[in-house]
Each structure stands twice: as structure tokens, then as C-alpha cells.
C-alpha positions in Angstrom: 0.0 0.0 0.0 2.8 2.4 0.9 4.5 1.9 -2.5 1.2 2.4 -4.3 0.7 5.7 -2.4 4.2 6.8 -3.2 3.6 6.0 -6.9 0.3 7.9 -7.0 1.6 10.9 -5.1 4.7 11.2 -7.1 2.8 11.1 -10.4 0.4 13.8 -9.4 2.3 16.0 -6.9 6.0 15.7 -6.7 8.3 17.6 -9.1 11.6 15.8 -9.0 14.5 18.3 -9.6 16.7 17.3 -12.5 19.6 17.4 -10.0 18.3 14.2 -8.5 20.0 11.2 -10.2 17.9 8.5 -11.8 19.0 6.0 -9.1 17.9 8.4 -6.3 14.4 9.4 -7.6 12.6 6.8 -5.6 14.5 7.8 -2.5 13.6 11.5 -3.1 10.0 10.6 -3.6 9.9 8.6 -0.4 11.5 11.4 1.6 9.1 14.0 0.0 6.1 11.8 0.8 7.3 11.2 4.4 7.8 14.9 5.1 4.6 16.1 3.5 2.3 13.1 4.5 1.2 12.8 0.9 -0.4 16.3 1.0 2.3 18.1 -0.9 2.6 20.5 2.1 5.3 20.6 4.8 4.6 21.1 8.5 8.1 21.8 9.8 8.6 21.7 13.6 11.6 24.0 14.0 13.9 23.1 16.8 17.1 25.0 15.8 16.7 27.8 18.4 19.1 26.2 20.9 21.9 27.8 18.8 19.9 30.6 17.2 18.3 32.1 20.3 20.4 30.5 23.1 18.3 29.8 26.2 15.9 32.7 25.9 13.3 30.6 24.0 13.5 27.8 26.5 13.4 29.3 30.0 11.6 32.3 31.4 8.2 33.8 32.1 5.4 32.3 30.2 7.5 29.4 29.0 6.7 25.9 30.3 9.4 24.5 32.6 9.4 21.4 30.4 10.9 23.5 27.6 14.2 23.8 29.4 15.1 20.2 28.6 16.0 19.5 24.9 14.2 16.2 25.2 11.0 18.2 25.2 11.5 18.9 21.6 11.9 15.3 20.7 9.0 14.2 22.8 6.7 16.6 20.9 8.1 15.6 17.5 7.7 11.9 18.4 4.2 12.0 19.9 2.7 14.9 17.9 1.6 15.0 14.3 4.2 16.8 12.2 5.9 16.4 8.8 9.5 16.8 9.9 11.5 18.0 12.8 14.4 20.4 12.0 17.3 20.6 14.4 21.1 20.3 14.5 23.0 17.1 14.1 24.5 17.2 17.6 21.1 17.2 19.3 19.9 14.3 17.1 23.1 12.5 18.0 22.4 13.0 21.7 18.7 12.1 21.7 18.0 10.2 18.4 18.5 6.7 19.8 15.2 7.1 21.6 13.3 8.6 18.7 13.4 6.5 15.6 9.9 7.5 14.5 10.7 11.2 13.7 11.4 12.5 10.2 14.5 14.6 10.6 15.7 17.6 8.6 19.2 18.3 9.7 20.1 22.0 10.0 23.6 22.5 8.6 24.4 26.0 9.9 23.6 28.2 12.8 24.7 31.3 14.7 23.8 32.8 18.1 22.0 36.1 18.6 24.9 37.7 20.5 26.1 39.7 17.5 24.3 43.1 17.7 22.4 44.7 14.9 25.3 46.9 13.9 27.0 43.9 12.3 25.9 42.0 9.3 25.1 38.4 10.1 27.0 35.4 8.8 26.1 31.7 9.4 28.6 29.2 8.2 28.5 25.4 7.9 28.6 23.2 10.9 28.3 20.0 9.0 28.3 18.9 5.4 25.7 16.9 3.5 28.1 14.0 3.4 28.3 14.1 7.2 24.5 13.8 7.3 24.4 11.0 4.8 27.1 9.0 6.7 25.2 9.6 10.0 21.9 8.4 8.4 23.6 5.2 7.1 25.2 4.5 10.5 22.1 5.2 12.6 19.3 4.2 10.3 17.4 7.3 11.5 14.7 8.6 9.1 16.6 11.7 7.9 14.6 13.1 5.0 16.4 16.4 4.3 18.8 19.1 5.2 18.3 22.8 6.0 20.4 25.9 5.7 19.9 29.6 6.6 20.8 32.6 4.3 20.8 36.2 5.5 20.0 38.0 2.2 21.4 41.5 2.1 24.2 40.8 4.5 27.7 41.7 3.3 28.4 38.0 3.7 25.5 36.8 1.5 27.9 35.6 -1.2 29.4 33.0 1.1 26.0 31.8 2.2 24.6 31.7 -1.3 27.6 29.7 -2.5 27.3 27.2 0.4 23.5 27.0 -0.1 23.8 26.2 -3.8 26.2 23.4 -3.1 24.1 22.1 -0.3 21.0 21.9 -2.5 22.9 20.2 -5.2 24.5 17.6 -2.8 21.2 17.0 -1.0 19.5 16.1 -4.3 22.4 14.0 -5.3 21.6 11.8 -2.3 17.8 11.9 -2.6 17.3 14.4 0.3 15.0 17.4 0.5 16.7 20.8 0.6 15.0 23.4 2.7 16.4 27.0 2.9 15.7 29.5 5.6 16.0 32.9 4.0 15.8 36.2 5.9 16.7 39.6 4.5 18.9 41.0 7.3 21.8 43.4 7.7 22.7 47.0 7.6 21.3 47.4 4.0 17.9 46.0 5.0 15.5 48.6 6.3 12.4 46.3 6.8 13.0 42.5 6.7 9.3 41.8 6.5 8.7 44.0 3.4 6.9 41.9 0.8 9.2 42.9 -2.0 12.2 41.5 -0.1 10.4 38.4 1.0 9.3 37.7 -2.6 13.0 38.4 -3.6 14.0 35.8 -1.0 11.7 33.1 -2.3 12.9 33.8 -5.9 16.5 33.3 -4.7 15.4 30.0 -3.1 13.9 28.9 -6.5 17.1 29.9 -8.3 19.1 27.8 -5.9 16.8 24.8 -6.5 15.4 24.5 -3.0 12.4 22.3 -2.5 11.0 24.5 0.3 11.9 28.0 1.6 11.1 29.3 5.0 10.5 33.0 5.3 8.8 35.4 7.7 5.2 36.4 6.8 4.9 39.9 5.2 4.2 42.8 7.5 0.6 43.9 7.4 -2.3 45.0 9.7 -3.6 41.5 10.2 -3.0 37.9 9.1 -5.5 38.1 6.2 -3.8 41.1 4.7 -0.4 39.5 5.3 -1.6 36.4 3.5 -2.8 38.4 0.5 0.7 39.9 0.2 2.2 36.5 0.5 0.7 35.5 -2.9 3.5 37.6 -4.4 6.2 35.6 -2.7 4.6 32.3 -3.6 4.4 33.4 -7.3 8.1 34.3 -7.2 9.0 30.9 -5.8 7.5 29.0 -8.7 7.6 25.3 -7.8 9.6 25.8 -4.6 7.2 25.6 -1.7 6.9 28.6 0.6 6.4 28.1 4.3 6.2 30.9 6.9 7.7 31.0 10.3 5.5 31.3 13.4 7.4 33.9 15.3 7.0 34.6 19.0 4.3 33.0 21.1 0.7 33.7 20.1 -2.7 32.5 21.1 -3.7 29.2 19.6 -6.7 30.6 17.8 -4.7 33.5 16.2 -1.9 31.1 15.3 -4.3 28.7 13.6 -6.0 31.5 11.8 -2.7 32.9 10.5 -1.6 29.4 9.2 -5.0 28.9 7.5 -4.8 32.3 5.8 -1.2 31.7 4.7 -2.1 28.4 3.0 -5.6 29.1 1.6 -5.3 32.8 0.8 -1.5 33.2 0.3 -0.8 30.0 -1.4 1.9 28.8 1.1 2.8 25.1 0.9 2.9 24.6 4.7 4.3 26.2 7.8 7.3 26.2 10.1 6.6 26.5 13.8 9.0 26.4 16.7 8.5 28.6 19.8 4.7 28.6 19.5 4.8 24.8 20.0 7.7 24.0 22.3 7.2 26.8 24.8 3.9 25.1 25.8 3.7 22.1 28.1 3.9 18.6 26.5 0.1 17.9 26.4 -0.8 21.3 24.9 2.2 21.2 22.5 1.2 17.8 21.1 -2.4 18.9 20.8 -1.4 22.0 19.0 0.6 20.0 16.4 -2.5 18.0 15.7 -4.5 21.1 15.2 -1.9 22.6 12.8 -1.6 19.3 11.0 -5.3 19.2 10.4 -5.0 22.5 8.5 -1.8 21.6 6.6 -2.5 18.0 5.7 -6.3 17.6 5.9 -7.4 21.0 4.6 -9.4 21.5 7.8 -11.0 24.8 8.7 -9.8 26.7 11.8 -13.0 25.7 13.6 -12.4 22.0 12.8 -8.7 22.3 13.8 -9.5 23.8 17.2 -11.3 20.5 18.1 -7.8 19.0 18.6 -6.8 21.6 21.3 -7.0 20.9 25.0 -8.2 23.4 27.6 
């Protein structure tokens, strides 16, 4: 049955990049199907903030005490309903032996937030695609893809663009998905949530051959207006799927409404949520993943999705 579903889905939904060799096409299809649950949309549970935001996202007022332990991320990813869990290779190496049922996207670069805003950001490689492939073969963990962040507009963007291009090419060579995080950021960027810049970022992702690109939602007065602007970014991306970040903690209802608008008004092909999930206690976090998944994978309305939430 699984092979039949793969065959049906690949014929009707999956666009296999020409950089995927013939002997890796089935592997790529399987990874794409696993990550998107056959819906063609990606629900990415983002867990790369241990490096990006240090401990501020995991401990403090309004954050569940459970979030302080990295295992909280893996418990949510394992017991919740997501497409893939994105985090760094080191965390997977420390915790992955207990969680073989998670689809992993390995984040290949990262930087802390200690550099102040007067400096242009640069985020270099921590591991290579080959490191990830070797790790997957050795551990038999279900690693479906790799991820990489580019700060567009930084004086160091040429380094990140070059690395990203090679990562996408190497990922496809091994049948892995390539997901790019692209944020306009640096002294030359006046408003990183300006739609023209976000659309530019998704066009860059398409030019690099990425399968999905994670961007911030455009700045607007509400989520509906933001989603209408997002259509420009989705058009610029072509066949590269656009997914939006969730940002800082929000109410469950407003988060679900924003996700629904991004997909069904804006044309996004999924969503990437981190803090809005893992800063809640385990029970509420798992329930929220099921509500989000209902929208992303099942085309549920916001009202239908809220039935998965707990009080």
C-alpha cells in the first residue's frame, strides 16, 4: 500500500528536480512523501533555536518549565503530528537513539544572537551533506532532508549563497530534500518583512533549486492582509514551496487563523513553527501539532482544527 501511495503521489504532486540522479528518484519521492504526509505541504517543527536564540526561548516567564530540557523537543516531535523536525546534528546524536519515528531535517548551519544589529550576520556550515548521509547510514534514523539559513542583504551573503547552492545540489544527489531559511537581514535591509524583499528571497530559493523555503510572513495589519501579500512571494517561488515562520508565542486561535490564511489565501505550501509549540507544556504542545496538521495535511477549517486543542 505504501509503495502504491508513493507512486500515486509522485505522479500527481512531486516535481523531482533534475539534480536528483535517476537511481535516487525513488528515495527522493519517499522522503518527500514522508515529510509532506502525501499532501504536498510541509509542517516543519523547527527546533534549531538552541543555537539561534540560546536559552531565551526555553526558559523564562510564560514558558513551560518542560521546555528547558532539549528532550521536550523530541517528545513533541515523536508524539505529535508533524511532517518533519528540523534541528542540528548534535542534538539528534544526543537524543535520536530514543526517537526513531521522527522524520528529521538536519540544520547544517547556525549562529547565536549575540552579534548586535550593527553587524551584518553570517552563518557558516557546521556539518556537510556528506556528514549527514554518513550519519543516516550509520544510525538508520529517518533523515529526509537538510536545511540551511541565508541572510539575504548581509555583506556575507555571497558566502551563504555559495554554500546553499552546493548544499541543495549535494542533497538532491543523495535523494534528500533541501530546505532553505532565507531572511533579509543586515545594515542594508530597512524592513526585513517587506513583501518585495520576501518575494525576492523566495525567488532566490527557487534559483538555488530548493524544495521549500522558510520566510517570515509579510508585515501587514492582520494575518488576512499579510496572506494576500504572501501571494507575491509564492508566485516568485515557482515550484519551490513557501512556508512561513511562526514567530513569538501567540494564542492558539490566532496562530491557527494565520496558518490557515497563509495556505488558503496566500498559497503557502505549509508552515514552520517552533516557539509557538515547544514553549507550551507537552500535552498542549502535542495537541497544537495535531490542530496545525489538520489544517496543513487535511485542509481543515480553523473551527475544525481547534477541536484538537486541549483546555
